[in-house]
C-alpha positions as CSV (number, residue, x, y, z in Angstrom):
1,W,14.8,-25.2,0.3
2,Y,13.7,-23.5,-2.9
3,G,12.9,-20.3,-1.0
4,W,16.6,-19.4,-1.1
5,F,16.3,-19.1,-4.9
6,T,13.3,-16.8,-4.8
7,V,14.2,-14.6,-1.8
8,P,16.6,-12.5,-3.9
9,L,13.8,-11.7,-6.3
10,V,11.5,-10.2,-3.6
11,P,13.0,-6.7,-3.8
12,L,12.6,-6.8,-7.6
13,W,9.1,-8.1,-7.4
14,H,8.1,-5.2,-5.2
15,F,10.0,-2.7,-7.2
16,V,8.1,-3.6,-10.4
17,G,4.9,-3.1,-8.4
18,A,3.6,-6.7,-8.2
19,N,2.4,-6.2,-4.7
20,D,-1.1,-5.1,-3.6
21,T,-0.3,-1.4,-4.0
22,G,1.9,-1.6,-7.1
23,F,1.5,-0.6,-10.7
24,A,1.5,-4.2,-12.1
25,F,-1.1,-5.3,-9.6
26,A,-3.2,-2.2,-10.5
27,C,-3.1,-3.1,-14.2
28,L,-4.2,-6.6,-13.4
29,W,-7.0,-5.3,-11.2
30,W,-8.0,-2.7,-13.9
31,L,-8.4,-5.4,-16.5
32,N,-10.3,-7.9,-14.3
33,F,-12.6,-5.8,-12.2
34,P,-15.5,-5.8,-11.9
35,D,-16.3,-9.4,-12.8
36,S,-18.5,-10.1,-15.8
37,G,-22.2,-10.3,-15.4
38,P,-24.3,-13.3,-16.2
39,G,-23.6,-14.7,-19.6
40,G,-20.3,-12.9,-19.9
41,K,-21.9,-9.6,-20.3
42,C,-20.5,-6.3,-18.9
43,D,-21.2,-5.6,-15.3
44,K,-24.4,-3.5,-15.1
45,G,-22.7,-1.0,-12.8
46,F,-19.6,-0.6,-15.0
47,Y,-20.6,2.5,-17.0
48,N,-22.5,4.4,-14.4
49,K,-20.4,3.6,-11.3
50,W,-16.9,2.2,-12.1
51,L,-16.0,4.0,-15.3
52,P,-16.6,7.5,-13.8
53,V,-14.6,6.6,-10.7
54,R,-11.7,5.3,-12.8
55,A,-11.8,8.4,-15.0
56,K,-11.6,10.6,-11.9
57,H,-8.7,8.6,-10.5
58,V,-6.7,8.6,-13.7
59,S,-7.3,12.3,-14.2
60,F,-6.1,13.0,-10.6
61,Q,-3.0,10.9,-11.2
62,L,-2.3,12.6,-14.5
63,F,-2.6,16.0,-12.7
64,L,-0.1,14.9,-10.0
65,W,2.4,13.6,-12.4
66,T,2.1,16.8,-14.5
67,C,2.9,18.7,-11.4
68,V,6.0,16.5,-10.8
69,W,7.0,17.1,-14.5
70,L,6.6,20.9,-14.1
71,L,8.6,20.9,-10.8
72,G,11.4,19.0,-12.6
73,S,11.5,21.4,-15.5
74,V,10.1,24.9,-14.8
75,G,10.7,24.6,-11.0
76,L,14.4,23.8,-11.6
77,G,14.9,26.3,-14.4
78,R,15.2,23.7,-17.1
79,P,13.3,23.4,-20.4
80,L,9.9,21.8,-20.3
81,S,11.3,18.8,-22.3
82,E,13.6,17.8,-19.4
83,G,10.8,17.2,-16.9
84,W,11.0,13.5,-17.5
85,R,14.3,13.3,-15.5
86,F,12.5,14.4,-12.3
87,V,9.5,12.2,-13.0
88,F,11.9,9.2,-13.3
89,L,13.7,10.1,-10.1
90,V,10.5,10.5,-8.1
91,S,9.1,7.3,-9.6
92,C,12.2,5.3,-8.6
93,F,12.2,6.7,-5.0
94,I,8.5,6.0,-4.7
95,R,9.1,2.4,-5.8
96,V,12.1,2.0,-3.4
97,G,10.0,3.4,-0.6
98,F,7.0,1.1,-1.2
99,S,9.4,-1.9,-1.7
100,L,11.0,-1.3,1.6
101,A,7.7,-0.8,3.3
102,W,6.3,-4.0,1.9
103,I,9.5,-6.0,2.6
104,F,10.1,-4.8,6.2
105,I,6.6,-4.1,7.4
106,A,4.0,-6.1,5.4
107,N,6.1,-9.2,5.1
108,F,7.0,-9.0,8.8
109,N,3.6,-8.6,10.2
110,H,2.2,-11.5,8.1
111,S,5.0,-13.9,9.3
112,H,4.6,-16.9,11.6
113,M,7.3,-15.4,13.8
114,W,5.1,-12.3,14.4
115,N,2.0,-14.4,15.2
116,E,4.0,-16.5,17.6
117,F,5.2,-13.3,19.3
118,L,1.7,-12.0,19.6
119,A,0.5,-15.3,21.0
120,G,2.8,-14.8,24.0
121,D,0.8,-11.8,25.1
122,P,3.7,-9.2,24.7
123,E,1.6,-6.4,26.1
124,R,2.3,-7.6,29.6
125,T,5.8,-9.0,28.9
126,W,7.2,-6.2,26.7
127,P,5.7,-2.9,27.9
128,M,8.7,-0.8,26.8
129,L,8.6,-2.2,23.3
130,H,4.9,-1.2,23.1
131,A,5.6,2.3,24.4
132,F,8.5,2.8,21.9
133,M,6.6,1.5,18.9
134,A,3.5,3.6,19.6
135,F,5.8,6.6,19.9
136,A,7.8,5.8,16.7
137,L,4.6,5.1,14.6
138,G,2.7,8.2,15.8
139,G,0.2,6.7,18.2
140,R,-1.3,3.5,19.7
141,H,-3.8,3.3,16.9
142,R,-1.0,2.8,14.3
143,W,0.8,0.3,16.5
144,N,-2.5,-1.6,16.8
145,E,-2.6,-1.7,13.0
146,M,0.7,-3.7,13.1
147,L,-0.2,-5.8,16.1
148,F,-3.5,-7.0,14.8
149,H,-3.1,-6.6,11.0
150,D,-4.5,-10.0,10.3
151,V,-7.9,-8.9,11.5
152,H,-8.0,-6.5,8.6
153,H,-7.6,-9.5,6.2
154,M,-10.4,-11.4,8.0
155,C,-13.1,-9.0,7.1
156,P,-11.7,-6.0,5.2
157,G,-15.0,-4.6,4.1
158,R,-16.3,-4.2,7.7
159,I,-13.1,-3.3,9.5
160,G,-10.9,-1.5,6.9
161,A,-7.7,0.0,8.3
162,M,-7.6,-0.4,12.1
163,S,-5.5,2.7,12.4
164,Q,-8.3,4.8,10.9
165,R,-10.8,3.2,13.3
166,G,-8.5,3.8,16.2
167,R,-7.9,7.4,15.2
168,F,-11.7,8.2,15.4
169,H,-12.9,5.8,18.1
170,G,-9.9,5.5,20.4
171,W,-7.2,2.8,20.2
172,Q,-8.7,0.6,23.0
173,K,-11.8,-0.2,20.9
């Protein structure tokens, strides 16, 4: 019953980036990964492995947002000091896009309703649905990602994204 109080907060939760691909989650991950070594010491691979990777990632992000800033100022014929307007606009639309994707795709294919649908062997009973979804998503490998998404959670290190595996090894495998 309390779900009806929290459901309206779901879009806001995703907009602020508290999902697996959001900014708030990234900050939490940044502060807690990798785990401390024995005795609370810094992880032995932190300085030679993780710190350089993080520095490259942050540098690449800074480069991309600088490009967005320049597109919003120089690209639109405005002073350099007004690039923040375009950055804000792009950031808002990115957040809206990710929020919609998480609400309507990720929350859907993690639901009990979806698992009950899959248990009924829809490949044989809903062939037109499968054909349409494979077309709409750009191939059977991407539709397999939605159909069997929970397998990705079972062993993510070995399987990874199924759509990538399907792209290189064929969707039947």
